[in-house]
Backbone bond lengths (Angstrom), bond angles and torsions (degrees), N, CA, C in turn:
res aa  C-N    CA-C-N  psi(-1)  N-CA   C-N-CA  omega(-1)  CA-C   N-CA-C  phi
1 M - - - 1.448 - - 1.527 108.79 -
2 S 1.320 116.70 130.92 1.463 120.24 -178.92 1.525 111.14 -89.49
3 K 1.305 114.96 157.00 1.465 120.27 179.47 1.520 110.81 -75.18
4 I 1.325 115.67 150.66 1.457 121.22 176.75 1.521 108.50 -77.69
5 K 1.314 116.52 135.91 1.467 121.68 -179.84 1.527 110.19 -60.50
6 V 1.319 115.49 135.59 1.457 121.56 178.32 1.516 108.15 -118.83
7 E 1.326 116.63 130.18 1.459 122.45 178.11 1.514 108.46 -125.34
8 N 1.315 116.75 120.66 1.470 122.69 -178.85 1.525 111.77 53.07
9 G 1.327 116.11 37.64 1.458 120.46 177.36 1.518 115.10 86.21
10 Y 1.308 119.21 -0.61 1.461 122.37 -177.73 1.530 110.30 -122.56
11 N 1.338 116.61 134.38 1.464 118.30 177.23 1.525 109.39 -85.87
12 L 1.298 116.35 169.49 1.468 120.06 -172.39 1.515 113.95 -67.48
13 F 1.326 119.13 -9.35 1.459 121.28 175.84 1.527 112.67 -93.88
14 S 1.305 117.03 -2.94 1.461 121.88 179.64 1.529 110.19 -81.99
15 P 1.332 117.96 140.20 1.463 119.53 175.81 1.528 112.26 -66.29
16 R 1.328 116.82 -13.02 1.467 121.00 179.18 1.526 113.10 -93.82
17 Y 1.311 116.32 -1.78 1.459 121.07 177.30 1.522 108.97 -66.77
18 K 1.312 117.45 138.57 1.465 121.30 -179.13 1.523 110.30 -64.33
19 S 1.315 116.04 114.53 1.462 122.00 -178.45 1.533 108.62 -150.12
20 P 1.329 117.21 72.20 1.470 121.00 -175.08 1.531 113.05 -58.25
21 F 1.337 114.68 140.17 1.456 120.62 175.20 1.530 108.72 -156.39
22 K 1.310 114.76 165.96 1.458 121.63 -179.58 1.519 108.14 -119.49
23 Y 1.334 116.43 135.55 1.461 121.60 178.52 1.524 107.91 -140.17
24 K 1.319 115.95 123.95 1.463 122.51 -178.76 1.526 111.50 47.82
25 D 1.321 115.55 51.64 1.466 124.41 177.45 1.526 114.54 62.84
26 K 1.314 117.57 16.66 1.461 121.74 176.00 1.518 107.95 -116.55
27 E 1.336 116.07 136.39 1.457 120.75 -178.63 1.521 110.79 -98.62
28 F 1.318 115.30 133.70 1.460 123.03 179.22 1.519 108.24 -123.94
29 F 1.330 117.24 144.77 1.462 118.77 179.82 1.521 112.58 -96.84
30 N 1.338 117.42 -12.00 1.463 120.38 172.85 1.530 110.17 -163.89
31 V 1.315 116.29 173.40 1.458 122.09 -176.79 1.535 111.39 -68.83
32 Y 1.318 116.80 -33.55 1.469 121.58 178.65 1.531 110.44 -59.13
33 Q 1.319 116.95 -45.83 1.463 120.96 177.91 1.524 110.33 -61.65
34 F 1.312 117.28 -43.37 1.462 122.01 179.44 1.526 110.85 -61.08
35 M 1.338 116.74 -45.79 1.461 121.32 -179.55 1.536 110.97 -60.98
36 L 1.337 116.35 -47.62 1.466 119.70 -179.93 1.523 111.18 -63.05
37 Y 1.321 115.94 -42.35 1.465 119.89 179.18 1.532 110.53 -60.51
38 C 1.323 117.25 -46.76 1.467 120.79 -179.54 1.523 111.59 -62.63
39 Q 1.333 117.77 -42.85 1.461 121.11 179.69 1.525 110.91 -59.30
40 T 1.307 116.66 -51.50 1.476 119.95 -175.11 1.522 111.76 -73.24
41 N 1.308 117.70 -40.32 1.464 120.28 -179.97 1.520 110.58 -64.52
42 N 1.323 117.58 -42.63 1.456 121.81 179.80 1.527 111.66 -63.25
43 A 1.328 116.22 -30.69 1.458 120.52 179.88 1.525 112.05 -82.29
44 G 1.314 117.28 0.24 1.460 120.42 179.43 1.515 113.48 81.59
45 L 1.327 117.47 13.81 1.466 121.42 179.11 1.532 107.90 -91.96
46 K 1.318 115.33 72.70 1.467 121.88 -170.59 1.526 113.29 -63.44
47 E 1.319 117.73 -41.09 1.468 120.50 -178.86 1.530 110.50 -64.13
48 E 1.340 116.31 -44.50 1.456 120.92 178.41 1.532 110.68 -64.54
49 A 1.332 116.90 -40.07 1.459 121.14 178.90 1.524 110.97 -62.85
50 T 1.318 117.11 -40.40 1.463 121.53 178.21 1.524 110.69 -64.34
51 D 1.334 117.14 -42.33 1.469 120.82 177.35 1.527 110.70 -59.74
52 I 1.320 116.63 -41.65 1.462 121.37 179.36 1.524 110.35 -65.96
53 L 1.307 116.66 -43.22 1.466 120.98 179.44 1.526 111.10 -62.79
54 N 1.321 117.51 -34.11 1.463 121.67 -178.74 1.526 113.74 -84.53
55 A 1.323 117.96 -8.28 1.467 121.21 178.81 1.529 108.99 -65.41
56 R 1.317 116.46 146.79 1.460 120.38 -177.33 1.525 114.25 -121.49
57 N 1.338 117.10 5.83 1.460 118.64 177.64 1.525 110.40 -156.10
58 N 1.322 115.42 164.70 1.459 121.42 -177.54 1.518 112.61 -64.55
59 Q 1.329 117.91 -34.55 1.455 120.70 179.88 1.529 110.54 -61.10
60 R 1.312 116.69 -44.96 1.476 120.52 179.06 1.531 110.21 -65.54
61 L 1.311 117.55 -40.44 1.467 120.20 178.41 1.521 110.81 -61.77
62 Y 1.325 116.00 -41.47 1.461 119.80 179.89 1.528 110.23 -61.55
63 E 1.324 117.21 -39.43 1.468 121.29 177.66 1.524 111.10 -64.03
64 L 1.317 117.37 -35.54 1.466 122.14 -177.24 1.530 113.44 -84.34
65 D 1.316 117.66 -15.76 1.462 122.29 -176.59 1.528 109.98 -80.67
66 K 1.313 116.21 90.86 1.461 121.38 -176.84 1.524 112.17 -91.04
67 Y 1.303 117.64 -16.81 1.466 120.34 -176.60 1.521 112.11 -89.95
68 N 1.302 118.00 -41.61 1.461 122.13 -172.78 1.522 114.57 -96.20
69 K 1.321 117.91 -9.28 1.462 121.46 -173.67 1.526 112.00 -70.05
70 K 1.316 116.15 133.92 1.463 121.63 176.66 1.521 109.15 -71.33
71 G 1.318 116.45 149.91 1.453 120.77 175.60 1.520 114.53 88.18
72 L 1.308 117.40 1.24 1.471 120.73 179.64 1.517 110.04 -118.73
73 K 1.317 117.29 46.07 1.458 121.58 -173.71 1.525 112.97 -53.99
74 G 1.319 118.24 -49.10 1.458 120.58 -179.52 1.514 112.59 -60.86
75 F 1.324 115.90 -43.48 1.460 120.28 179.29 1.522 110.09 -67.30
76 R 1.340 115.75 -41.93 1.463 120.12 -179.92 1.525 110.71 -64.94
77 D 1.326 117.13 -37.45 1.463 120.27 178.08 1.525 111.14 -62.78
78 S 1.343 117.01 -36.95 1.470 118.74 178.33 1.527 110.27 -66.76
79 F 1.321 117.33 -33.33 1.462 120.40 174.65 1.522 109.94 -69.08
80 K 1.340 117.24 -39.97 1.457 120.85 -178.34 1.521 111.81 -64.12
81 N 1.307 117.00 -29.40 1.464 120.40 178.24 1.525 111.81 -94.17
82 G 1.311 116.87 2.90 1.462 120.85 -176.28 1.510 113.26 -109.75
83 K 1.320 114.07 -159.36 1.456 122.08 -173.49 1.532 113.06 -62.87
84 L 1.325 116.97 -37.41 1.457 119.09 -179.22 1.517 110.82 -61.68
85 S 1.305 116.69 -43.72 1.460 120.37 -179.65 1.520 111.92 -67.84
86 E 1.318 117.39 -36.78 1.463 120.81 179.92 1.516 111.56 -56.82
87 N 1.325 116.10 -38.03 1.458 120.30 -175.92 1.520 113.81 -99.74
88 L 1.337 117.24 -4.18 1.455 119.62 -174.50 1.525 112.46 -63.55
89 S 1.326 118.11 -41.25 1.463 119.41 179.96 1.524 110.59 -64.88
90 E 1.313 117.12 -36.54 1.469 120.64 176.90 1.525 110.19 -66.70
91 Y 1.327 116.56 -40.58 1.467 121.77 177.62 1.526 110.74 -60.86
92 L 1.325 116.81 -41.72 1.453 120.71 -176.78 1.525 112.85 -69.26
93 K 1.328 117.38 -22.49 1.468 120.51 176.99 1.510 109.45 -65.68
């Protein structure tokens, strides 16, 4: 069995693996960026969504990911009780 290719610490099955694509005239460099953009944009957090769309690497995305990041339970709970959570189930549909 051969090893899975790893690029910048991420294998090709990771949402953070470099896999550029275009969706609705917006360019994304990986699935992680797309997911974060959709979550924040759907919640009406336009400024945060724009920052995510303009990010050019995984490190910047990780800094901007306030909802999914481990270790930020209190901050994440405020998101869960806020606008992002209200629309998250609709986003997931």
